[in-house]
C-alpha positions in Angstrom: -3.1 -10.0 -19.8 -2.9 -7.0 -17.6 -6.1 -5.2 -16.7 -3.7 -2.0 -16.5 -0.5 -0.9 -17.8 -0.5 2.6 -16.1 2.8 4.4 -16.2 4.5 5.6 -13.1 3.9 8.9 -13.5 0.0 8.3 -14.5 0.2 5.9 -11.0 2.1 8.9 -9.1 -0.9 11.5 -10.2 -3.5 9.1 -8.9 -1.7 8.8 -5.5 -1.2 12.8 -5.5 -4.9 13.5 -6.4 -6.7 10.6 -4.3 -4.6 9.8 -1.7 -2.1 12.7 -0.6 -3.3 16.0 0.8 -6.0 13.8 2.8 -6.9 12.0 6.1 -8.6 9.0 6.0 -10.1 8.5 9.4 -12.1 6.0 10.8 -13.5 4.6 14.1 -13.1 1.0 14.9 -14.6 -1.2 17.4 -13.4 -0.7 21.2 -13.3 3.3 20.2 -10.0 2.8 18.5 -9.3 5.9 16.0 -6.9 5.7 13.1 -6.1 8.7 10.9 -4.3 7.4 7.7 -2.1 9.9 5.8 -0.2 9.0 2.8 2.9 10.9 2.0 5.1 11.8 -1.1 8.0 10.2 0.0 6.6 6.7 0.6 5.2 6.6 -2.7 8.4 4.5 -4.1 8.2 2.2 -1.2 4.3 1.2 -1.9 5.3 0.3 -5.3 8.0 -1.8 -4.2 10.8 -0.1 -6.1 13.3 -0.8 -3.3 13.0 -4.4 -4.5 13.8 -3.7 -8.0 16.7 -1.4 -7.4 18.0 -3.1 -4.1 18.2 0.0 -1.6 19.7 2.3 -4.1 18.5 5.5 -2.5 18.7 7.5 -5.6 15.3 5.6 -6.5 13.7 5.9 -3.6 12.2 8.1 -1.0 11.9 11.6 -2.3 14.8 10.8 -4.7 12.6 8.4 -6.7 9.2 10.3 -6.1 11.1 13.3 -8.1 12.3 11.1 -10.9 8.8 9.5 -11.6 7.3 13.2 -11.6 9.8 14.6 -13.7 9.6 11.3 -16.4 12.9 10.1 -15.9 11.7 7.0 -14.2 9.1 4.6 -16.4 8.2 1.2 -16.1 10.3 0.2 -18.7 13.3 1.2 -16.6 12.1 -0.9 -13.8 11.7 -3.7 -16.3 15.4 -3.5 -18.0 17.2 -2.8 -14.7 15.8 -5.9 -12.8 13.0 -7.6 -14.6 12.5 -10.8 -12.3 11.5 -8.4 -9.8 9.8 -6.1 -11.6 7.7 -9.2 -12.5 7.3 -9.5 -8.8 5.9 -6.1 -8.2 4.2 -5.8 -11.5 0.7 -7.1 -10.0 1.0 -4.1 -7.5 1.5 -1.5 -9.9 -1.7 -2.8 -12.3 -3.9 -2.4 -8.9 -2.3 0.7 -7.2 -5.1 2.7 -8.3 -7.5 1.0 -6.2 -6.1 1.8 -3.2 -9.0 4.5 -3.0 -11.8 1.6 -3.5 -9.5 -0.2 -0.6 -10.0 2.8 1.7 -13.8 3.0 1.2 -14.7 -0.5 0.7 -12.2 -2.4 2.5 -11.7 -4.5 6.1 -9.6 -3.8 8.9 -7.6 -6.1 11.1 -5.3 -5.7 13.7 -1.9 -7.4 12.6 0.3 -9.5 14.4 3.3 -10.5 12.4 4.1 -13.6 14.7 0.5 -15.0 13.4 1.0 -15.2 9.4 1.9 -18.1 7.8 4.9 -17.8 6.3 6.0 -15.3 8.5 6.0 -11.8 7.3 9.0 -9.5 7.3 6.0 -6.5 7.3 5.9 -4.7 10.5 2.9 -2.9 11.1 -0.5 -2.4 13.5 -3.0 -2.9 11.0 -3.9 -3.5 7.4 -6.9 -2.7 5.7 -7.8 -5.6 2.8 -10.2 -5.8 0.3 -11.0 -9.4 -1.2 -11.9 -8.6 -4.9 -12.5 -12.4 -5.5 -9.5 -12.7 -8.2 -7.1 -10.8 -6.0 -6.7 -9.5 -2.3 -5.5 -5.9 -2.0 -3.6 -5.1 1.5 -2.6 -2.1 2.7 -0.1 -2.3 6.1 -0.2 0.8 8.5 2.3 1.6 11.3 1.6 4.2 13.9 3.8 7.2 13.5 3.9 8.8 16.9 2.8 7.0 20.1 1.1 10.1 21.2 -1.2 10.7 18.4 -3.5 8.0 16.3 -1.6 9.2 13.3 -0.8 5.9 10.9 1.0 5.8 7.4 0.8 2.9 4.9 4.4 1.1 5.2 3.4 -1.5 2.3 0.9 -2.4 -0.2 0.6 -6.1 -1.4 -1.3 -7.8 -3.8 -2.2 -11.4 -3.8 -3.4 -13.0 -6.5 -6.5 -16.0 -5.8 -4.5 -18.6 -7.3 -1.6 -17.6 -4.8 -1.2 -20.7 -2.1 -0.7 -18.1 0.6 -3.3 -15.8 -1.0 -4.6 -15.4 2.9 -1.4 -15.3 4.9 -1.9 -11.6 6.1 -5.8 -12.2 7.1 -5.8 -15.9 8.6 -5.6 -16.0 12.3 -5.8 -12.1 12.8 -8.1 -10.0 14.9 -11.1 -8.4 12.7 -11.9 -4.9 13.8 -15.2 -3.2 13.0 -15.4 0.0 11.3 -18.1 2.4 13.0 -17.2 5.6 11.4 -15.4 6.8 8.6 -14.7 10.3 7.2 -12.2 11.7 4.4 -10.6 15.1 5.7 -9.2 17.2 3.1 -6.4 19.1 4.2 -5.2 22.3 2.6 
């Protein structure tokens, strides 16, 4: 049934070792430069915990991160707290470890929220997506500061190939060719 049932601390370990402390640097067509940086305090939001805990700050941001890091918050806790919302984010949890693959092999689009059907609530500048045939991974990026080319992930969505709106975030958007890509380590 599930391809992957890693617990939250295992997913966090992947996040810290593969994504944090690195800059994912892209040059896109038309000389658009993008540096993607992952932050510890964004981890819970990317997992979708705000839906399970309905905005309870004890489980979000750095607080949620510490609970997972300390082993005090597990998948089981999510399921017990709000089974319906857990079921909605389960596909995201099961494919979270594929974000690095998506960064290496995915495609870039300039994202226009008003072009999505149905209309998306996600406000982002770009989306990296990776069509794996059975599902599509999406990582939404928003510029952090108008004076820099730094972007941070604001949402991670996985759409099943069976989902009627599987192309919701891709159709009608503006494809950007990647002309250069490198991963720069931070110390």
